[in-house]
C-alpha positions as CSV (number, residue, x, y, z in Angstrom):
1,M,0.7,-34.7,17.1
2,N,1.8,-34.8,20.6
3,T,4.9,-33.1,19.6
4,I,2.6,-30.2,18.5
5,L,0.7,-30.3,21.6
6,K,4.1,-29.9,23.4
7,I,5.0,-27.0,21.3
8,M,1.5,-25.3,22.0
9,V,2.3,-25.7,25.8
10,F,5.5,-24.4,25.3
11,I,4.7,-21.4,23.4
12,L,1.6,-21.0,26.0
13,L,4.1,-20.9,28.9
14,V,6.6,-18.3,27.5
15,V,4.2,-15.9,26.5
16,G,3.0,-16.3,30.3
17,L,6.3,-16.1,31.4
18,E,7.5,-12.6,29.7
19,V,3.8,-10.8,31.0
20,Y,4.9,-12.1,35.1
21,A,8.5,-10.9,33.9
22,E,7.5,-7.7,33.8
23,D,7.9,-6.1,37.2
24,K,10.2,-9.4,38.4
25,P,13.6,-8.9,37.4
26,A,14.9,-12.1,38.2
27,V,12.2,-13.7,36.3
28,K,13.0,-11.1,33.2
29,E,16.4,-13.0,33.5
30,R,14.8,-16.1,32.9
31,G,12.2,-15.0,30.5
32,A,15.8,-14.1,28.3
33,A,16.5,-17.4,27.9
34,S,13.2,-18.2,27.2
35,V,13.2,-15.8,24.3
36,K,16.2,-17.5,22.9
37,F,14.6,-20.7,23.2
38,R,12.1,-19.4,21.3
39,R,13.8,-17.7,18.7
40,L,16.3,-20.8,18.3
41,L,13.1,-23.4,17.6
42,L,11.8,-20.2,15.0
43,S,15.3,-20.1,13.7
44,K,14.6,-23.9,12.3
45,P,15.2,-23.6,8.6
46,R,12.0,-24.6,6.1
47,R,10.6,-23.4,2.8
48,F,9.2,-20.1,3.3
49,S,6.3,-18.3,1.7
50,G,5.9,-14.7,1.0
51,V,7.4,-11.7,-1.3
52,N,10.3,-13.0,-3.7
53,R,12.7,-11.1,-4.4
54,E,12.1,-9.1,-8.2
55,D,15.3,-10.1,-9.9
56,N,14.9,-14.3,-9.5
57,L,18.9,-16.1,-9.9
58,N,21.0,-15.2,-12.8
59,D,23.2,-18.3,-13.6
60,I,26.3,-17.4,-11.8
61,E,23.9,-17.3,-8.5
62,V,22.3,-20.8,-9.8
63,R,26.1,-22.4,-10.0
64,E,27.2,-21.0,-6.9
65,I,24.3,-22.5,-4.8
66,V,25.0,-25.6,-6.8
67,A,28.3,-25.3,-5.5
68,A,27.4,-24.5,-2.2
69,T,24.7,-27.6,-1.6
70,H,27.4,-30.0,-2.8
71,T,29.5,-28.8,-0.1
72,I,27.0,-30.7,2.3
73,Y,25.5,-33.1,0.1
74,P,27.9,-33.8,-2.8
75,G,26.5,-35.2,-6.0
76,A,22.8,-34.5,-5.0
77,I,20.5,-33.5,-7.6
78,V,19.3,-30.1,-6.7
79,T,15.7,-28.1,-6.7
80,I,16.5,-24.6,-6.3
81,D,12.8,-22.5,-5.0
82,A,12.3,-18.6,-5.6
83,V,14.7,-16.2,-3.8
84,K,13.6,-14.1,-0.7
85,N,15.1,-10.9,0.3
86,G,16.1,-10.1,3.5
87,C,17.5,-12.9,6.3
88,P,16.8,-13.4,10.1
89,C,19.6,-11.3,12.0
90,E,21.1,-14.6,13.4
91,D,22.6,-14.8,9.9
92,G,24.5,-11.3,10.0
93,E,24.2,-8.1,8.9
94,S,26.5,-8.8,5.2
95,C,22.8,-11.4,4.5
96,D,20.8,-9.9,1.8
97,A,18.8,-13.0,0.6
98,Q,18.3,-16.7,1.2
99,V,17.1,-19.5,-1.0
100,W,15.5,-22.7,-0.2
101,V,16.8,-25.9,-2.2
102,V,15.8,-29.2,-1.8
103,L,18.7,-32.0,-2.6
104,Y,17.6,-35.5,-3.7
105,E,20.1,-38.5,-3.6
106,P,18.4,-41.9,-4.0
107,G,16.6,-42.6,-0.8
108,N,17.1,-39.2,0.5
109,T,15.7,-36.0,0.3
110,Q,16.8,-32.9,2.6
111,G,15.4,-29.3,2.2
112,L,18.7,-26.7,2.9
113,M,18.5,-22.9,3.4
114,L,21.2,-21.1,1.6
115,S,21.7,-17.6,2.4
116,K,23.8,-14.6,0.5
117,I,26.7,-13.6,2.8
118,S,28.7,-10.6,1.3
119,D,27.7,-11.5,-2.0
120,R,28.4,-15.0,-2.1
121,W,25.8,-17.8,-1.7
122,T,26.8,-20.0,0.9
123,V,25.5,-22.4,3.9
124,G,24.8,-19.5,6.6
125,P,25.7,-19.8,10.5
126,V,21.8,-20.9,11.4
127,Q,22.0,-23.6,8.8
128,K,25.2,-24.7,9.7
129,W,23.7,-24.7,13.4
130,W,20.6,-26.8,12.5
131,L,23.0,-28.9,10.3
132,E,25.3,-29.7,13.4
133,Y,22.3,-30.0,16.0
134,D,20.6,-32.4,13.5
135,R,23.4,-34.5,13.4
136,L,23.4,-34.8,17.1
137,R,20.1,-35.5,17.6
138,T,20.6,-38.3,15.1
139,E,23.0,-40.0,17.0
140,K,21.3,-39.8,20.2
141,E,18.6,-41.2,18.7
142,L,20.6,-44.2,17.3
143,L,22.0,-44.4,20.8
144,W,18.7,-44.8,22.4
145,R,17.5,-47.7,19.8
146,S,21.2,-49.9,20.1
147,T,20.4,-53.0,21.5
148,S,23.6,-53.7,21.9
149,T,26.2,-52.0,24.5
150,P,27.3,-48.5,22.8
151,V,31.1,-48.1,21.8
152,G,32.3,-44.7,21.9
153,R,30.2,-41.9,23.1
154,D,27.9,-42.6,25.7
155,D,24.2,-40.1,26.0
156,K,25.7,-37.8,28.8
157,A,28.5,-36.8,26.2
158,I,25.8,-36.2,23.5
159,E,23.6,-34.4,25.5
160,D,26.5,-32.2,26.6
161,E,27.8,-31.5,23.2
162,M,24.1,-30.0,22.4
163,K,23.5,-28.3,25.4
164,A,27.0,-26.4,24.2
165,L,26.0,-26.5,21.1
166,R,22.1,-24.3,22.1
167,D,24.8,-21.6,23.9
168,R,26.3,-21.4,20.6
169,F,23.5,-20.3,18.7
170,P,24.2,-17.1,17.0
171,I,21.0,-15.3,18.8
172,C,20.4,-12.0,18.2
173,F,17.5,-10.3,20.2
174,S,14.7,-8.1,18.0
175,E,12.8,-5.3,19.5
176,G,9.9,-6.8,20.4
177,D,11.7,-9.9,22.2
178,A,10.9,-8.3,25.8
179,G,13.1,-5.5,25.4
180,L,16.2,-7.4,25.8
181,S,18.4,-5.9,23.0
182,S,17.9,-4.3,19.7
183,E,20.5,-6.3,17.7
184,S,18.0,-7.4,14.9
185,K,18.1,-6.4,11.3
186,S,14.0,-6.2,11.0
């Protein structure tokens, strides 16, 4: 509940900042960072609802999807959802469809968004980014929970890597993002 409240407050702050930034160039630059952060948060892969692709998967695509998921989770049982046409612009111009898969290993169930990029099903740039971010976040949480003196990386090193990763997020702005850029495929 606390997390939901924080997200709602953040969204209200971003909207207020964008309204305030209309006439102020310096604030507009900070608004660009807020738009980037908002797009980053909204990009987290999750099961989608809405219109599915007219033609669902063929046997070759199913084999590609299973192979792509096994590069991340070898040996996992794969459940494949329906295919959706289109991709967020962050997955690139050559991405034209996405599919949500659920991977099961004993004691672990994970969701994963695969993208069809250049006619091949693969883990796209956004999903790869989130996998790396989640790995760092888990490492940081384990460090915080540790009762012994940490061996190896400290909290600052992990935080620095997380900041560098946030700076490398494959962002593109849509026309509705405070007029910052128009590189979106939407």
